[in-house]
Structures are given as structure tokens and as C-alpha cells.
N, C-alpha and C positions, 0 to 999 in steps of 0.2 A: 436708284433702284432697278431693278430690271423690270422694264414693263412687259415683257413677253410672259412673267410669271403672275401678274395682276389681271390680267387677261382672262383666264381660264375661270380664277377665283370671281371675279365680277360677274360672267357669266353663269357661273352654278350659283350664285347669291341670287341674280334675278328671276332665274329659272325656280328656284323653291318659293320666290315671294308669287310667283306665278300660278304656280300649282296650285295654290291653297284658295284660289279664287274660281277654279274649274266648276264647283258645286254650288256657289255662293247663291246664283239665282234661282237653281233646282231648289235647292233647300228652301228658301225664303217662299218661292210657289207652293211647294209641297205642303209646308208647315200651314201656310194661310188656308189652303183648301182643306186641310184636314180639322184644324178647328173650327171652321164654319160648319163642314159635315158633323164632327162633334155635337156642334150646339142644334143641329137640328135632330140629330140621335135623340138626344136629351130632352126635347121639345116634343118629341113624338112618343114618347114613352115607349119602352121594349122589353121582350124578355130576355135577352142578351149581355144580361149587367157583367157578365165573366170576360166577355170580347169587349166590353165598352170600357173596363178597366184596364184590361192590356193595353187598349189605345191610348188611353188617358197616360197611364205610365211610359208607352213609349214616344208622345209627344212632348211630355215632359224631358225624356232622355235626349230628343231631338233636340230641343231649344237650347239645353245646356249645351250641347255638341256646336249649335251655331254659335251662342256666345262663345265658345273656345277656337270659332274657326276650321272645326273639324267637319268640313262640308259635305263631304261623302257620305258620312256615317251617318250625318242629320237628316241627308237624303234617304238614306236607306231604311233609317227608324221611322220617317214620315210616311213613306210609301206602306211599309209594315202595319202603321198604325191606320192609314186607309183600309187596308184589307180589314183588318179588325173592326173597324166602324160599319164596314158595309155587312159584317157578319152580325154583328150587333142589332142592325137593324132589321137581317132575316130573322133575329130569334132564336141566333145559333151562339 
């Protein structure tokens, strides 16, 4: 078999695997922080229930994306959830 054909395929395969882990840590950190903030917001009691609901739904979607290794989308949703948590604590 021609080895010069296999090398580009191997490099492409390895690049694809490495690309999945770029946002892995950021996703996990954002999710952890957001869940903690959401718990604090719930304990304090607040007027921004719509924002709280949006945050909860975004966190659920982010966790699902984390399970399917869609780390970039997970990070984005967790960051947006944290925004809505801040809004809910401000009563908006």
C-alpha cells in the first residue's frame, strides 16, 4: 500500500479529534459557574422569573451539548445562561 496516501488521512483524522476538545474545559467551567449562580438566584428569591426560566433552559441545552461533545455550542449557551441569571437577579 502506498504510505504517502495514508499520511494525509491520518493527519486529517487526528486533527478532527483534537478539534473536539478545544472548548471542553471552558464548557465545563461555564456550566459549573452557571449552575452555582442559578442556585444562588433561586435561594435569594427574585422577580425575574422569565430570565430565570431562559437561563434554566439554556443550561439544560448546554449540558446536552456537553454530553454529545459539542463543546463550542455548550460554552455559548452557558455564557448566555449566565447573562440571564444576572438579569433575573436584577429583577429583569
